[in-house]
C-alpha positions as CSV (number, residue, x, y, z in Angstrom):
1,X,240.1,17.7,211.6
2,X,237.8,17.8,213.7
3,X,235.8,21.0,214.6
4,X,233.3,21.9,218.0
5,X,230.0,22.7,217.8
6,X,228.1,24.3,220.3
7,X,224.8,23.1,219.9
8,X,221.8,26.1,220.7
9,X,217.8,25.1,221.1
10,X,215.1,27.8,220.9
11,X,212.8,28.1,224.2
12,X,210.5,30.5,222.5
13,X,209.3,29.7,219.1
14,X,209.7,27.0,216.2
15,X,212.0,27.7,213.2
16,X,211.9,25.5,209.9
17,X,214.2,24.1,210.9
18,X,212.8,23.0,214.8
19,X,214.9,25.6,216.5
20,X,218.3,23.5,216.0
21,X,221.4,26.2,215.7
22,X,225.3,24.8,215.5
23,X,227.8,27.7,216.5
24,X,231.6,26.5,215.3
25,X,233.8,27.7,217.9
26,X,236.9,29.4,216.9
27,X,237.8,31.7,214.3
28,X,235.6,33.0,211.5
29,X,236.9,33.3,207.7
30,X,233.2,34.6,206.4
31,X,233.4,37.6,209.6
32,X,236.9,38.0,209.0
33,X,236.4,39.3,205.0
34,X,232.9,40.2,205.1
35,X,231.8,41.4,208.9
36,X,228.5,43.2,207.8
37,X,226.8,40.7,206.0
38,X,228.4,37.8,207.6
39,X,226.3,39.4,210.6
40,X,223.1,39.9,208.5
41,X,223.3,36.4,207.3
42,X,222.7,35.6,210.9
43,X,220.0,37.7,211.5
44,X,221.6,40.1,214.1
45,X,221.1,43.3,213.1
46,X,222.4,45.4,216.1
47,X,225.8,43.0,216.0
48,X,225.2,44.5,212.1
49,X,225.1,48.2,213.3
50,X,227.7,48.3,215.1
51,X,230.2,46.6,213.2
52,X,228.7,48.9,210.2
53,X,229.6,51.9,212.6
54,X,233.1,50.5,213.5
55,X,234.0,49.9,209.9
56,X,233.3,53.6,209.2
57,X,235.3,54.9,211.8
58,X,238.4,53.0,211.2
59,X,237.8,54.2,207.7
60,X,237.2,57.6,208.5
61,X,239.2,58.7,211.4
62,X,242.7,57.6,211.3
63,X,242.7,60.1,208.5
64,X,241.1,62.9,210.6
65,X,243.5,62.9,213.2
66,X,246.5,62.9,210.6
67,X,247.4,59.1,210.5
68,X,248.8,57.5,207.0
69,X,247.7,54.8,205.2
70,X,249.6,52.7,206.7
71,X,248.0,53.0,210.3
72,X,244.9,52.8,208.7
73,X,245.4,49.3,206.7
74,X,246.9,47.9,210.8
75,X,243.2,49.5,212.5
76,X,241.5,47.5,209.6
77,X,243.4,44.4,209.9
78,X,242.5,44.5,213.5
79,X,239.5,45.2,213.2
80,X,238.9,42.6,211.1
81,X,240.6,39.7,213.4
82,X,238.8,40.8,216.2
83,X,235.8,40.0,214.6
84,X,236.7,36.7,213.5
85,X,237.8,35.4,216.5
86,X,234.7,36.7,218.5
87,X,232.0,35.5,215.8
88,X,231.6,32.3,218.2
89,X,231.1,35.3,220.7
90,X,229.0,37.5,219.3
91,X,226.6,34.4,217.4
92,X,226.2,33.3,221.3
93,X,225.2,36.8,222.7
94,X,222.9,37.0,220.2
95,X,221.2,33.5,220.2
96,X,221.0,33.8,223.5
97,X,218.7,37.1,223.3
98,X,216.3,35.4,221.0
99,X,215.6,33.3,223.1
100,X,218.3,30.1,222.7
101,X,220.1,28.2,225.0
102,X,222.9,26.1,224.9
103,X,222.0,22.5,224.4
104,X,225.4,20.8,224.2
105,X,229.1,20.6,222.7
106,X,229.8,18.7,220.2
107,X,233.4,17.2,217.9
108,X,232.6,16.3,214.3
109,X,234.7,16.7,211.0
110,X,232.0,19.2,209.6
111,X,228.0,20.6,210.8
112,X,226.3,18.0,209.2
113,X,228.1,15.3,211.2
114,X,227.8,17.1,214.4
115,X,224.2,18.1,213.9
116,X,223.7,14.0,214.0
117,X,225.9,13.2,216.8
118,X,223.7,15.9,218.7
119,X,220.3,14.1,217.4
120,X,221.6,10.9,217.7
121,X,223.0,10.9,221.9
122,X,219.1,13.3,222.0
123,X,216.8,10.8,220.7
124,X,213.7,12.0,222.1
125,X,214.7,15.3,221.1
126,X,215.4,14.1,217.4
127,X,211.7,12.9,217.7
128,X,210.7,16.2,219.0
129,X,212.4,18.5,216.2
130,X,210.8,15.2,213.7
131,X,207.7,16.4,214.9
132,X,207.9,20.0,214.9
133,X,209.3,20.3,212.0
134,X,206.7,17.9,210.1
135,X,203.8,20.6,211.4
């Protein structure tokens, strides 16, 4: 099954990966199950803090206002679904805030094939990235 990836390039600094980041569009299971660790893994510190506050609020507030366990479970599930659905958008906003720009959209079977296809379609960029990684 083909997936859609948005490619981002760093405009401010060079990284070990040459500043190339691919983000899979669509639902994110890691973000659904482990929202805060997922955000920390992607170095989205503010997003991780906001998600932690939201998860604590969903865990505490229903009990304070007298909602039952079922309502609290439904709220937790709803928050997890919202995070899973919004994960690619959260990464987009975070990457743009850190100085990345969206470069292209690639359709491929997996992340490695998407990266290869992107670099094949942008040979000069591939040479620049290879030089940046080699430095």
